[in-house]
DSSP file (Angstrom, degrees, kcal/mol; ACC not computed):
  #  RESIDUE AA STRUCTURE BP1 BP2  ACC     N-H-->O    O-->H-N    N-H-->O    O-->H-N    TCO  KAPPA ALPHA  PHI   PSI    X-CA   Y-CA   Z-CA
    1    1 A M     >        0   0    0      0, 0.0     4,-1.9     0, 0.0     3,-0.2   0.000 360.0 360.0 360.0 -34.3   24.4   -0.8   -5.7
    2    2 A Y  H  >  +     0   0    0      1,-0.2     4,-2.4     2,-0.2     5,-0.2   0.890 360.0  56.0 -58.9 -40.1   25.1   -3.1   -2.8
    3    3 A E  H  > S+     0   0    0      1,-0.2     4,-2.4     2,-0.2    -1,-0.2   0.864 105.0  52.0 -63.6 -36.3   22.6   -1.2   -0.6
    4    4 A I  H  > S+     0   0    0     -3,-0.2     4,-2.4     2,-0.2    -1,-0.2   0.938 111.5  45.6 -66.2 -46.5   19.8   -1.8   -3.2
    5    5 A W  H  X S+     0   0    0     -4,-1.9     4,-2.3     1,-0.2    -2,-0.2   0.877 112.0  52.7 -64.2 -37.2   20.4   -5.5   -3.3
    6    6 A L  H  X S+     0   0    0     -4,-2.4     4,-2.3     2,-0.2    -1,-0.2   0.924 109.6  48.6 -62.8 -44.2   20.6   -5.6    0.5
    7    7 A A  H  X S+     0   0    0     -4,-2.4     4,-2.3     1,-0.2    -2,-0.2   0.909 111.6  49.2 -63.2 -42.3   17.2   -3.8    0.8
    8    8 A L  H  X S+     0   0    0     -4,-2.4     4,-2.4     1,-0.2    -1,-0.2   0.884 110.6  50.9 -64.6 -37.6   15.6   -6.2   -1.7
    9    9 A N  H  X S+     0   0    0     -4,-2.3     4,-2.7     2,-0.2    -2,-0.2   0.895 109.3  50.6 -65.5 -40.3   17.0   -9.1    0.2
   10   10 A I  H  X S+     0   0    0     -4,-2.3     4,-2.3     2,-0.2    -2,-0.2   0.914 110.6  49.2 -63.9 -42.5   15.6   -7.7    3.4
   11   11 A V  H  X S+     0   0    0     -4,-2.3     4,-2.5     2,-0.2    -2,-0.2   0.939 112.3  48.5 -61.3 -46.6   12.2   -7.3    1.8
   12   12 A W  H  X S+     0   0    0     -4,-2.4     4,-2.1     1,-0.2    -2,-0.2   0.928 112.6  47.0 -60.4 -46.5   12.3  -10.8    0.5
   13   13 A E  H  X S+     0   0    0     -4,-2.7     4,-1.1     1,-0.2    -1,-0.2   0.865 111.7  51.7 -65.1 -35.8   13.3  -12.3    3.8
   14   14 A T  H  X S+     0   0    0     -4,-2.3     4,-0.9    -5,-0.2     3,-0.5   0.924 109.0  49.7 -66.3 -43.7   10.6  -10.3    5.6
   15   15 A V  H >< S+     0   0    0     -4,-2.5     3,-0.7     1,-0.2     4,-0.3   0.880 105.3  58.4 -62.9 -37.4    7.9  -11.5    3.2
   16   16 A L  H >< S+     0   0    0     -4,-2.1     3,-0.5     1,-0.2    -1,-0.2   0.829 104.6  51.4 -61.7 -30.5    9.0  -15.1    3.8
   17   17 A T  H 3< S+     0   0    0     -4,-1.1    -1,-0.2    -3,-0.5    -2,-0.2   0.723 121.1  31.6 -79.6 -19.8    8.3  -14.7    7.5
   18   18 A V  T XX S+     0   0    0     -4,-0.9     4,-1.9    -3,-0.7     3,-0.7   0.055  76.7 127.5-123.4  25.1    4.8  -13.4    7.0
   19   19 A W  H <>  +     0   0    0     -3,-0.5     4,-2.7    -4,-0.3     5,-0.2   0.810  69.4  58.8 -59.8 -32.5    3.7  -15.2    3.8
   20   20 A P  H 3> S+     0   0    0      0, 0.0     4,-2.4     0, 0.0    -1,-0.2   0.924 108.8  45.5 -62.3 -39.7    0.5  -16.6    5.2
   21   21 A A  H <> S+     0   0    0     -3,-0.7     4,-2.5     2,-0.2    -2,-0.2   0.888 112.7  50.8 -67.9 -38.0   -0.7  -13.0    6.0
   22   22 A V  H  X S+     0   0    0     -4,-1.9     4,-2.3    -7,-0.2    -1,-0.2   0.912 111.1  48.9 -64.1 -41.7    0.4  -11.9    2.5
   23   23 A L  H  X S+     0   0    0     -4,-2.7     4,-2.2     2,-0.2    -2,-0.2   0.916 111.3  49.2 -64.1 -43.8   -1.5  -14.7    1.0
   24   24 A Q  H  X S+     0   0    0     -4,-2.4     4,-2.3     1,-0.2    -2,-0.2   0.915 111.2  49.9 -62.4 -42.6   -4.7  -14.0    3.0
   25   25 A G  H  X S+     0   0    0     -4,-2.5     4,-2.5     1,-0.2    -1,-0.2   0.902 109.9  50.9 -62.3 -40.5   -4.5  -10.3    2.0
   26   26 A A  H  X S+     0   0    0     -4,-2.3     4,-2.4     1,-0.2    -1,-0.2   0.885 110.2  49.6 -64.6 -38.6   -4.1  -11.3   -1.6
   27   27 A L  H  X S+     0   0    0     -4,-2.2     4,-2.3     2,-0.2    -2,-0.2   0.893 110.9  49.0 -68.5 -39.1   -7.2  -13.5   -1.4
   28   28 A V  H  X S+     0   0    0     -4,-2.3     4,-2.3     2,-0.2    -2,-0.2   0.920 112.4  48.8 -64.2 -43.3   -9.3  -10.8    0.3
   29   29 A W  H  X S+     0   0    0     -4,-2.5     4,-2.5     1,-0.2    -2,-0.2   0.916 110.7  50.7 -62.1 -42.8   -8.2   -8.3   -2.4
   30   30 A L  H  X S+     0   0    0     -4,-2.4     4,-2.5     1,-0.2    -1,-0.2   0.901 109.6  50.4 -62.3 -41.1   -9.0  -10.9   -5.2
   31   31 A A  H  X S+     0   0    0     -4,-2.3     4,-2.4     2,-0.2    -1,-0.2   0.905 110.4  50.1 -63.9 -41.1  -12.5  -11.4   -3.6
   32   32 A L  H  X S+     0   0    0     -4,-2.3     4,-2.5     2,-0.2    -2,-0.2   0.915 111.6  48.4 -61.9 -42.7  -13.1   -7.6   -3.5
   33   33 A M  H  X S+     0   0    0     -4,-2.5     4,-2.8     2,-0.2     5,-0.2   0.915 111.6  48.6 -65.6 -42.9  -12.0   -7.3   -7.2
   34   34 A V  H  X S+     0   0    0     -4,-2.5     4,-1.8     2,-0.2    -1,-0.2   0.926 112.7  49.0 -63.1 -43.7  -14.3  -10.2   -8.3
   35   35 A L  H  X S+     0   0    0     -4,-2.4     4,-1.0     1,-0.2    -2,-0.2   0.918 114.6  44.6 -61.1 -44.4  -17.2   -8.7   -6.4
   36   36 A A  H  < S+     0   0    0     -4,-2.5     3,-0.2     1,-0.2     6,-0.2   0.884 113.1  50.3 -69.4 -38.7  -16.6   -5.2   -7.9
   37   37 A L  H  < S+     0   0    0     -4,-2.8    -1,-0.2     1,-0.2    -2,-0.2   0.802 109.9  50.8 -71.0 -27.9  -16.1   -6.5  -11.4
   38   38 A R  H  < S+     0   0    0     -4,-1.8     2,-0.3    -5,-0.2    -1,-0.2   0.718  92.5  88.0 -82.1 -21.3  -19.3   -8.6  -11.3
   39   39 A R  S >< S-     0   0    0     -4,-1.0     3,-0.7    -3,-0.2     2,-0.2  -0.613  79.4-125.3 -81.8 136.7  -21.5   -5.8  -10.1
   40   40 A R  T 3  S+     0   0    0     -2,-0.3    -2,-0.1     1,-0.2    -1,-0.1  -0.507  84.5  18.2 -80.6 147.3  -23.1   -3.6  -12.8
   41   41 A G  T 3  S+     0   0    0      1,-0.2    71,-1.5    -2,-0.2     2,-0.2   0.700  75.7 168.5  73.1  21.1  -22.7    0.1  -12.9
   42   42 A V    <   -     0   0    0     -3,-0.7     2,-1.4    -6,-0.2    -1,-0.2  -0.503  35.7-132.7 -69.7 132.8  -19.7    0.3  -10.6
   43   43 A D     >  +     0   0    0     63,-0.9     4,-2.2    -2,-0.2     5,-0.2  -0.646  35.9 166.7 -89.4  82.9  -18.2    3.8  -10.7
   44   44 A W  H  > S+     0   0    0     -2,-1.4     4,-2.1     2,-0.2    -1,-0.2   0.884  73.7  51.8 -65.6 -39.6  -14.5    2.9  -11.1
   45   45 A R  H  > S+     0   0    0      2,-0.2     4,-1.6     1,-0.2    -1,-0.2   0.946 113.8  42.3 -65.5 -48.2  -13.4    6.5  -12.0
   46   46 A G  H  > S+     0   0    0      1,-0.2     4,-1.6     2,-0.2    -1,-0.2   0.869 114.3  52.7 -65.4 -36.2  -15.1    8.1   -9.0
   47   47 A G  H  X S+     0   0    0     -4,-2.2     4,-2.6     1,-0.2    -1,-0.2   0.845 104.9  55.8 -67.1 -33.6  -13.9    5.3   -6.7
   48   48 A F  H  X S+     0   0    0     -4,-2.1     4,-2.9     2,-0.2     5,-0.2   0.904 104.2  52.9 -66.8 -40.2  -10.3    5.8   -7.9
   49   49 A K  H  X S+     0   0    0     -4,-1.6     4,-1.6     1,-0.2    -1,-0.2   0.929 113.5  43.1 -60.8 -44.1  -10.4    9.5   -6.9
   50   50 A L  H  X S+     0   0    0     -4,-1.6     4,-1.7     1,-0.2    -2,-0.2   0.918 115.6  48.3 -66.7 -43.5  -11.5    8.6   -3.4
   51   51 A A  H  X S+     0   0    0     -4,-2.6     4,-2.5     1,-0.2    -2,-0.2   0.856 107.1  56.3 -67.3 -35.3   -9.1    5.7   -3.1
   52   52 A L  H  X S+     0   0    0     -4,-2.9     4,-2.4     2,-0.2    -1,-0.2   0.895 105.7  51.5 -64.4 -39.2   -6.2    7.8   -4.4
   53   53 A G  H  X S+     0   0    0     -4,-1.6     4,-2.1    -5,-0.2    -1,-0.2   0.913 111.0  47.8 -61.4 -42.4   -6.8   10.3   -1.6
   54   54 A A  H  X S+     0   0    0     -4,-1.7     4,-2.4     1,-0.2    -2,-0.2   0.896 110.9  51.6 -64.8 -39.7   -6.8    7.5    0.9
   55   55 A A  H  X S+     0   0    0     -4,-2.5     4,-2.4     2,-0.2    -2,-0.2   0.898 109.4  49.0 -65.9 -40.5   -3.6    6.1   -0.5
   56   56 A V  H  X S+     0   0    0     -4,-2.4     4,-2.5     2,-0.2     5,-0.2   0.916 111.3  50.3 -64.2 -42.0   -1.8    9.4   -0.3
   57   57 A A  H  X S+     0   0    0     -4,-2.1     4,-2.4     1,-0.2    -2,-0.2   0.909 111.6  47.7 -62.5 -42.1   -2.9    9.8    3.3
   58   58 A V  H  X S+     0   0    0     -4,-2.4     4,-2.4     2,-0.2    -1,-0.2   0.898 111.2  51.6 -66.1 -40.1   -1.6    6.3    4.1
   59   59 A G  H  X S+     0   0    0     -4,-2.4     4,-2.0     2,-0.2    -2,-0.2   0.920 111.7  45.8 -62.7 -44.5    1.7    7.1    2.4
   60   60 A I  H  X S+     0   0    0     -4,-2.5     4,-1.8     1,-0.2    -2,-0.2   0.916 112.8  50.4 -64.6 -43.2    2.2   10.3    4.3
   61   61 A A  H  X S+     0   0    0     -4,-2.4     4,-2.6    -5,-0.2     5,-0.2   0.882 108.2  54.4 -61.9 -37.0    1.3    8.6    7.5
   62   62 A G  H  X S+     0   0    0     -4,-2.4     4,-2.7     2,-0.2    -1,-0.2   0.901 105.4  52.0 -63.5 -41.2    3.8    5.8    6.7
   63   63 A V  H  < S+     0   0    0     -4,-2.0    -1,-0.2     1,-0.2    -2,-0.2   0.890 117.0  39.9 -61.5 -38.4    6.6    8.4    6.2
   64   64 A L  H  < S+     0   0    0     -4,-1.8     4,-0.5    -5,-0.1    -2,-0.2   0.825 121.8  41.1 -80.2 -32.0    5.8    9.8    9.6
   65   65 A W  H  X S+     0   0    0     -4,-2.6     4,-2.0    -5,-0.2     3,-0.3   0.866  99.8  68.4 -86.2 -39.2    5.1    6.6   11.4
   66   66 A L  H  X S+     0   0    0     -4,-2.7     4,-1.5     1,-0.2     6,-0.2   0.870  95.3  52.3 -58.0 -45.8    7.8    4.2   10.1
   67   67 A P  H  4>S+     0   0    0      0, 0.0     5,-3.1     0, 0.0     3,-0.4   0.927 113.5  45.1 -59.2 -41.5   10.9    5.8   11.7
   68   68 A G  H >45S+     0   0    0     -4,-0.5     3,-1.4    -3,-0.3    -2,-0.2   0.852 108.2  57.8 -67.3 -33.5    9.3    5.7   15.2
   69   69 A A  H 3<5S+     0   0    0     -4,-2.0    -1,-0.2     1,-0.3    -3,-0.1   0.767 108.9  45.9 -67.8 -24.6    8.1    2.2   14.6
   70   70 A T  T 3<5S-     0   0    0     -4,-1.5    -1,-0.3    -3,-0.4    -2,-0.2   0.198 121.5-108.4-100.8  14.9   11.7    1.1   14.0
   71   71 A R  T < 5S+     0   0    0     -3,-1.4    -3,-0.2     1,-0.2     2,-0.2   0.877  88.4 102.2  59.1  41.7   12.9    3.0   17.1
   72   72 A S      < -     0   0    0     -5,-3.1     2,-0.3    -6,-0.2    -1,-0.2  -0.518  59.9-135.8-127.7-163.3   14.6    5.6   14.9
   73   73 A S    >   -     0   0    0     -2,-0.2     3,-1.1    -3,-0.1     4,-0.2  -0.977  28.1-107.2-155.0 164.2   13.6    9.2   13.9
   74   74 A L  G >  S+     0   0    0     -2,-0.3     3,-1.2     1,-0.2    -1,-0.1   0.815 116.5  63.6 -63.8 -28.9   13.6   11.3   10.8
   75   75 A G  G 3  S+     0   0    0      1,-0.2    -1,-0.2    -3,-0.0    -3,-0.0   0.724  96.3  57.2 -67.9 -22.0   16.6   13.2   12.3
   76   76 A E  G <  S+     0   0    0     -3,-1.1     2,-1.1     1,-0.1    -1,-0.2   0.466  80.5  99.7 -87.7  -1.6   18.8   10.1   12.1
   77   77 A M    <   +     0   0    0     -3,-1.2    -1,-0.1    -4,-0.2    -3,-0.0  -0.727  34.9 141.8 -90.9  99.1   18.3    9.7    8.4
   78   78 A A        +     0   0    0     -2,-1.1     2,-0.3     5,-0.0    -1,-0.2   0.618  47.4  77.4-111.2 -18.9   21.4   11.1    6.9
   79   79 A Y  S >> S-     0   0    0     -3,-0.2     4,-1.4     1,-0.1     3,-0.7  -0.730  77.9-128.6-100.7 144.1   22.1    8.8    4.0
   80   80 A W  H 3> S+     0   0    0     -2,-0.3     4,-2.6     1,-0.3     5,-0.2   0.814 108.6  59.7 -62.2 -29.3   20.2    8.9    0.7
   81   81 A V  H 3> S+     0   0    0      2,-0.2     4,-2.7     1,-0.2    -1,-0.3   0.866 100.6  55.7 -67.2 -34.7   19.5    5.1    0.9
   82   82 A D  H <> S+     0   0    0     -3,-0.7     4,-2.5     2,-0.2    -1,-0.2   0.944 111.6  43.1 -59.6 -47.4   17.7    5.7    4.2
   83   83 A W  H  X S+     0   0    0     -4,-1.4     4,-2.8     2,-0.2     5,-0.2   0.894 112.9  52.2 -66.6 -40.2   15.4    8.2    2.6
   84   84 A A  H  X S+     0   0    0     -4,-2.6     4,-2.3     2,-0.2    -1,-0.2   0.917 112.1  46.2 -63.0 -42.5   14.9    6.0   -0.5
   85   85 A N  H  X S+     0   0    0     -4,-2.7     4,-2.7     2,-0.2     5,-0.2   0.925 113.0  49.3 -65.2 -44.6   14.0    3.0    1.7
   86   86 A L  H  X S+     0   0    0     -4,-2.5     4,-2.5    -5,-0.2     5,-0.2   0.943 114.5  44.5 -60.4 -47.8   11.6    5.1    3.8
   87   87 A L  H  X S+     0   0    0     -4,-2.8     4,-2.3     1,-0.2    -1,-0.2   0.873 113.8  50.5 -66.3 -36.6    9.9    6.6    0.8
   88   88 A A  H  X S+     0   0    0     -4,-2.3     4,-2.0    -5,-0.2    -1,-0.2   0.912 112.4  46.0 -67.7 -41.9    9.7    3.2   -1.0
   89   89 A I  H  X S+     0   0    0     -4,-2.7     4,-2.2     2,-0.2    -2,-0.2   0.923 114.2  48.0 -67.2 -43.1    8.2    1.4    2.0
   90   90 A A  H  X S+     0   0    0     -4,-2.5     4,-2.3    -5,-0.2    -2,-0.2   0.890 111.0  51.3 -64.1 -38.6    5.7    4.3    2.5
   91   91 A A  H  X S+     0   0    0     -4,-2.3     4,-2.5     2,-0.2    -1,-0.2   0.868 107.7  53.6 -65.1 -35.6    4.8    4.2   -1.2
   92   92 A G  H  X S+     0   0    0     -4,-2.0     4,-2.3     2,-0.2    -2,-0.2   0.910 107.9  49.2 -64.0 -42.2    4.3    0.4   -0.8
   93   93 A F  H  X S+     0   0    0     -4,-2.2     4,-2.4     1,-0.2    -2,-0.2   0.921 112.1  49.5 -60.0 -43.5    1.8    1.0    2.1
   94   94 A G  H  X S+     0   0    0     -4,-2.3     4,-2.5     2,-0.2    -2,-0.2   0.892 109.6  51.2 -63.2 -39.9    0.1    3.6   -0.1
   95   95 A A  H  X S+     0   0    0     -4,-2.5     4,-2.5     2,-0.2    -1,-0.2   0.899 110.5  48.2 -65.2 -40.6   -0.1    1.1   -3.0
   96   96 A V  H  X S+     0   0    0     -4,-2.3     4,-1.9     2,-0.2     5,-0.2   0.911 111.5  50.7 -65.4 -41.2   -1.6   -1.5   -0.8
   97   97 A A  H  X S+     0   0    0     -4,-2.4     4,-2.9     1,-0.2     5,-0.2   0.913 111.4  48.5 -61.5 -42.1   -4.1    1.0    0.5
   98   98 A L  H  X S+     0   0    0     -4,-2.5     4,-2.4     1,-0.2    -2,-0.2   0.913 108.3  54.3 -62.9 -43.3   -5.0    2.0   -3.0
   99   99 A A  H  < S+     0   0    0     -4,-2.5    -1,-0.2     1,-0.2    -2,-0.2   0.858 118.0  34.9 -61.7 -36.2   -5.4   -1.7   -4.1
  100  100 A F  H  X S+     0   0    0     -4,-1.9     4,-1.2    -5,-0.1    -2,-0.2   0.850 118.6  49.8 -86.2 -36.5   -7.9   -2.3   -1.3
  101  101 A A  H  X S+     0   0    0     -4,-2.9     4,-3.4    -5,-0.2     5,-0.3   0.831  99.6  65.4 -74.5 -30.9   -9.7    1.1   -1.2
  102  102 A W  H  X S+     0   0    0     -4,-2.4     4,-2.5    -5,-0.2     5,-0.2   0.953 106.6  38.4 -62.5 -52.5  -10.4    1.3   -5.0
  103  103 A P  H  > S+     0   0    0      0, 0.0     4,-2.1     0, 0.0    -1,-0.2   0.897 118.8  50.6 -65.9 -34.6  -12.8   -1.6   -5.3
  104  104 A L  H  X S+     0   0    0     -4,-1.2     4,-1.6     2,-0.2    -2,-0.2   0.934 113.3  44.5 -65.2 -44.6  -14.4   -0.7   -1.9
  105  105 A A  H  X S+     0   0    0     -4,-3.4     4,-0.9     1,-0.2    -1,-0.2   0.889 113.3  51.2 -66.7 -38.7  -14.8    2.9   -2.9
  106  106 A A  H  < S+     0   0    0     -4,-2.5   -63,-0.9    -5,-0.3     3,-0.3   0.876 110.5  49.7 -66.6 -36.1  -16.1    1.9   -6.4
  107  107 A L  H  < S+     0   0    0     -4,-2.1    -1,-0.2     1,-0.2    -2,-0.2   0.831 110.2  49.9 -71.0 -31.4  -18.7   -0.5   -4.7
  108  108 A T  H  < S+     0   0    0     -4,-1.6    -1,-0.2    -5,-0.1    -2,-0.2   0.607  91.6  93.4 -86.6 -10.4  -19.9    2.1   -2.3
  109  109 A R  S  < S-     0   0    0     -4,-0.9   -66,-0.2    -3,-0.3     3,-0.1  -0.497  92.3 -90.8 -80.4 153.6  -20.5    4.8   -4.9
  110  110 A R        -     0   0    0     -2,-0.2    -1,-0.1     1,-0.1    -2,-0.1  -0.407  49.5-106.9 -64.3 132.2  -23.9    5.2   -6.5
  111  111 A P        -     0   0    0      0, 0.0     2,-0.2     0, 0.0   -69,-0.2  -0.285  32.1-117.2 -61.5 143.8  -24.2    3.1   -9.7
  112  112 A R              0   0    0    -71,-1.5    -3,-0.0     1,-0.1   -70,-0.0  -0.545 360.0 360.0 -79.1 147.3  -24.2    5.0  -13.0
  113  113 A H              0   0    0     -2,-0.2    -1,-0.1   -72,-0.0   -72,-0.0   0.368 360.0 360.0-117.3 360.0  -27.3    4.8  -15.2
């Protein structure tokens, strides 16, 4: 249980150091959502399928990229918490990719009539 709280504390402290970028990203996402919601005939369902593919690709890339980015490797991950953290962070990257790609993909698809 200690490891989980430690991981959450690390995430919180990391966000505190980059909060202006997180705020800017949230504002860009909000602007995309408002733009997509105001446009008529946006194909949300078709856009979700495309965005989900992008999110899965980003998540897989995150699993492969993150250990090297932290000067580690997949071979050094022996503890279940290491794997849980890696998968959670990669899933977070995928979720952020989905959040941005969905309104963009929905906006770029041909409007339904």
